[in-house]
N, C-alpha and C positions, 0 to 999 in steps of 0.2 A: 365781653360785649363785642369787641372787634371780630373775634373768632366766630361768634354766632352770626354776625352780619355777613361775613365771608361765606359761611356755610349756606346761609339763606340765598345769597347771590348765586352760589354754585348750583343749588337745586333749581332756582328760577331759570338760570341759563340752560340747564339740561332740558327742562320741560319746554322752554321757549323754542329751542332748536327743533325738538320733535314736532311741536305743533306747527311751527313755521314751515318745515319741510312738507308736512301734510297739506297745508294751504297752497304751497307752491305747486305741488303735484296736481292738486285738484284744479286750480285756476289755469295751469298750463294745459290740462286735459280739456277743460271747457273752452279755453281759447282756441285750441287746435280744432275742436269740434265746430266752433263758430266759423272759423276760416274755411273749413271744408264745405260747410253749408252756405258759404257766401255772406255770412254776417260779419263783415270786416270790422265794423265799429266795435261790436261786442268782443270779437277776437282780439282786437288791439288793446282794449281795456283790460281784459283778463290777462293777456301776456304782460302788459305793463305792471299789473299788480304782482304777478309772479316775479318779474325782474326786480322791482323795487323791494319786495320782501326778501329776495335773495341777497340783494345789495346791502340791505339793512342788517342782515344776519352775518355777512362776511367781511364787514369793515370794522374790525375791533377798535381801531384808533378813533373812531367817531365818538365812542361813548366810553365811560369809565365803569359802568355797571350794567346790570341786566335791565333795570327799570326804565332808563331812557329808551332802550331798544324796544321794549314792549309798548311804550307810549307811542313811538313812531309807527310801529306796526299797527296799533289800534287806529291811528289817524289814517293810515293807508286803507285799512278795512272800512273805516267810516265813509271814506270817499267812494269805495266800491258799493257800500250799502245805499248811499244816496243815488248813485247811478242806477243800481238795480231796481230801486223803487220806481224809477221813471221808465225803465226799459222792460222790466219783468223777467229778464234772464231766460234761460232755457225752459221752455214749457211753463212760463209764469211761476217758476219755483225760486225766484231770486230772494223771496222773503225768508227762505230757509237759512240764508247766510247770517241773518241777524240772530238766530237762535244759538249760534256758536259763540257769541260774545259773552254771555253771562258766565258760562263755565271758564272761559278763557281768562277773563279779567280777575275772577276770584281765585283761580288756581295759580296764576303767575304773579299777580300783584298783591299788595297789602289789602287788608279788608277795607280800610278807609278809602284808598284810591280806587279799589274795585267798586265800592258803592258810588263814588263820584262818576266813574265811567258809565256804569249801568244807568244812572239817572240821566246822564248826558244823552245816551242812546234813546232812552224812553222819551226825553224831551224832544228829540228830533222827530220821532214817530208821532208824538202828540201834535206838534206844530204842523207837520205835514198833513195830518188828519184834519186839523182845524182849517188850514189853508185850502185844502181840497173841498171841505164842506162849504167854505165861503166862495168856492169857484175861483180862487185866486191862482191855483195851480192844478195840473192834471197829471197824476201818476199812472202807472200801469195797473193799479188796483182800485177797486171801488172803495167808497167811504166805509162800508161795513167790513170789507176785508182788512183794511188798515186798522180798524178798531179791534177786530179779532186778533190781528198780529200783535197789537200793543198788549192785549190781555195775556196772550200766550207768552209773549216775551217777559212780562212782569211775573207771571207764575213760575217760569223757568228760572228767572233770576232769584226769586224768593226761595225756591227749593234748593238751588245751589248754595245760597247764603246759609240756609239752615244746615245743609250738609257740611259746609266748611266749618260752621260754628260747632257742630257736634264733633267733627274731626279734631278741631283745636282743643275741645274739652278733653278728649281721650289722649291727645298728645301731652297736654298738661298733666293728666293723671300718670301717664307713663314716665314723664320727666320727674314727677314727684316720687314714683316708685324707684326709678333709677337713682335718684338722690339718696333715698334710704338705703338701697343696696350698696351704693358706693361707700356710704358711711360704715356699713357693716363690714364690707370687704376691707376697708382701711383699718377698722378696729381689729379684724382677724389677722391682718398682716402685722399690725403692731404687736398683737399677742404672740404670733409666731416668732417675731424678732426677739421679743423678751425671752421666749422659751429657748430659742437658739443661743441667746447670750448666756442664759443660765446653764445650759448644757456645756457651752464652751468654757465657762468659768469652772464648772465641775471637772471637766477634762483637764484643764490647766492645773487645777489643784492636785489631781491625781498624778499628773506628769511632774509637778514640782516635787512631790514625794519621791518619785523615781529618781529625779535629779539629785536630791539630797543624799539618797542612798549611794548614787554613783560617786558623788564628791567624797563621801565618807570612805568608800572603797579605794578611790585613787589616792586619798591622803593617808590612808592607814600605813602603807608601806614606807613612804618617806618619813612619816612621823616616827615610826618604829626605828628607822635607820638613824634619825637625828637623836632620838632618845638613847640608842645604843652608843653612839659616838660621844654624847655628853657624859654617859656613865663611865665609858672608858677613859675619857679625859680626867674626870674626877678621881678615878681609881689611880691613875698615874700620878696625879697631884698628891694624893694621900701617901703613896709609896715613895714619894720623893724622886721619881724617875722621869718627871715631866720635862720634856725638852721643847725648845722653841720651834723646831721643825714639826713636832707632833701638834702643837697648837695651831700652826699655820695650816697643816693638812686637815685638821678637824674643822676649823673655821671655814675653809674653802669648801669642804664637803657639806657643811650645814647651809652655806650660801647657795650651793648648787641645788640642794634638795628644796630649799624654800623657793627658789626661782621656778623649779618644776611645779611646786604647789601653786605658785602665782599664775603660771601658765594654765593650769587646770581651772582655776577660778575665772581667768579671762575667757577661756573657752566656753564655760558654762554661762557666764554673763552675756557673752555675745549671742549664745543660743536663745536665752530667754528674753533678751532685750526686745521690746516692742518696736517693730519696724512696719509702719503703716504705709510707707512710700513704696510704690511699685518701681522696679528697675530691672534691667537686663542682668541675668546671672546664668552661670553654668550649673546644670543639675549635678554634674560630676563633683563640683565644689561642695554642694549640699551633702552628697553621699560621704565625701571625705571628712567633712566636719562632724557629721553624725557618728561615723565610725571612730573618730578620735575621742568622742565622748564615752561611748558605750563599749568600745573595743576591749579595754582592760578588764571590764567586768565579764564580758563574754569569755575571755581567756581564762578567767578565774573559774568559770563554769565548764571549762574544758570544751568550749564550743569554737570550732574553726570558722572564721569569717573570710570569705573570698570575694573580692570585688574585681570584676572584669568588665570590659566594654569594647565595642567596636571602634574603629578609627574615627568614624563620623560622630560618635557620641562625645568625643573630647571637645568638639567645636559647637555642639548643639546648645542653643541658648533658649531661655524662657523669660517671659516678662511677668514679674510678680514679686512677691515677698519670699525671699529664700528661707526665712525662718519657718514659714508654714510648711514647706516641703520637708524641712528637717524634722518637724514635729511628726509628719506622716511616717517618715522613715524610722524615727525613734520608736513610734508606736508598734510598728511591725517587728522591729528587733527585740523590743521588750516582750512582746507576745510570744515570739519564738523562744526566747530565753525561758519564759515561764512554762511553755509547753515542754521543753526539754527537761525542766525540773520535775514535771509530772510523769515523765517516762525515763526514770533512771536506768532502765535496762538498755537504752540505746547507747552503744559503745562509741561509734564514730559520729559525733554530733557536728553537723555542718550547715552553714547558711551561705548561700551564694546570692550576690547582687550583680545583675548584668544589665548594661545599658546598650541598646541597639541603635541602628542608623536612624530610625524614625523618632528617636527620643524616648521610646518606652523604657521603663525601668522594671525589670522582672526580678521579683524577690522570691526566693525558694528555700525551703528547709526540709529536713527529714525528721521532724519532731512528732511524727505520728498522724498529723492531719486532723481534719474535722469530719465527724461522721456525717453521712449523707443526709440524715433526717433533719439536721439543724443547720445545714450549709446556707439555706436561704435566710436564716435569721441572724447571721453573724454581723450584719451591718445595721441591725436594729438597735435603737438606743436602749441602754440598760440591760442588754442581753450579754451574758458572759458564760463561758464554760469553766471559769476558774472557781476555786473554792470560795465560800463566803468570806468577805473581808479582804480578798486578794485582788479583786478587780471591780471596776465601776461599770463596765459594759459600755463605755463611751468612746474608747480609743478608736475602734474601727469605724464607728458611726461618724465621729468628727473627722476622721481621716478621709472618708469618702466624701463628706460634705465639703471639705477643703478642696479636694480634687475637682469636684463638680463646680462649686460656686466660685472659687478663686482662679483655678487654672483652666476651667472649661473642659476638663477631661473626665476621667473616671478611675475608680479603683475596683477591680474585679477579682474574684476568687475562683481558683480551680484546684481541685484535689489532684494530688500526684500519688504515686506508689510509695506509701510510707511517709507522706509529708504534705505540704501545702505550697501553693504558688499564688502570689499576689502580683497583679500586673497594673502598673501605673501608666496611664496614657494621658497625653497633653494635647491641647489645641493651641498652636502658637498664635 
């Protein structure tokens, strides 16, 4: 309600200023014309009206809203109207002044106040007409002219009233339509949010499958080593050659391997832990954490991963959730790994990640690239170039969405000779 009143007062003030400046210009022009022709009394009145109108417009501390200013302006205009009825104005056209009031009060004031002001002016004209008919006063116009002026004034006021009533009707209709549209927009936004949430959950589920595979891969080697150590210990026990030193060495070896496995679990838990709070972080840290997760698996696929950066990138910081950037990087690395698996003929498999001075992260591989015909589709949801059952088609879509919505940047693709290049840009 308060917002609507403030908006109404702003509209009123804007219209009031334009109308007042027009009146000031006209009365100043008439006043100057009167002074040039020696009509000093008329000139003084016109210039006084112009000055008072300007003063009423330019002293904001006098009133708290538009309505008192319009009321004061109407009173100034009423005084001029009474004066013109007795003097006739330039060429006996002073009566034209009164015809400006009906549109003015209805456009600037509320309908109820407008009706009250219009009736007040009509009452002034009516009483002047009656008093002149009774020969109590003498205006610059005849009794018939005043009567015609009253009729014209009433008709103009009524037409303006009907016009404003029709305008208000269409305004209400538009407000009703806007209300319906706002509800529809709100409903569509809610649907889009639900859709994005569903896609995000699907992407997370797919990523969780990848993570479980990585954990299994990183645990396989230490588990095999622990199993071999325990078998050796058991064999020595059965052969009767078990020594205290051997027991100590094997137990220390098992402890070391279990600690390594615990570190792997801690790394993965840290990666998938929901962090909704934004904070400052180094993108280089996100790269290093992601590499520590998938690095061993890339080595197992005979893929060389090289991370380089400029000097300025080491101190470059971002504000947001570090896990989200890690998810983007992990998606890119997993996609490259799968692309290499689809091209077993590539001998020197290499992935490079470079961070430059401006904070960009440039991800590049030589895994064959994406054919030009489908490059525009790689960021579409559910679009994948992998075999059926090996990809959801949500990785790149969610990655780009994270870059745009969360970091205010973008994720773009460019083909290279024999490979792909993804560029991550950020807005700090």
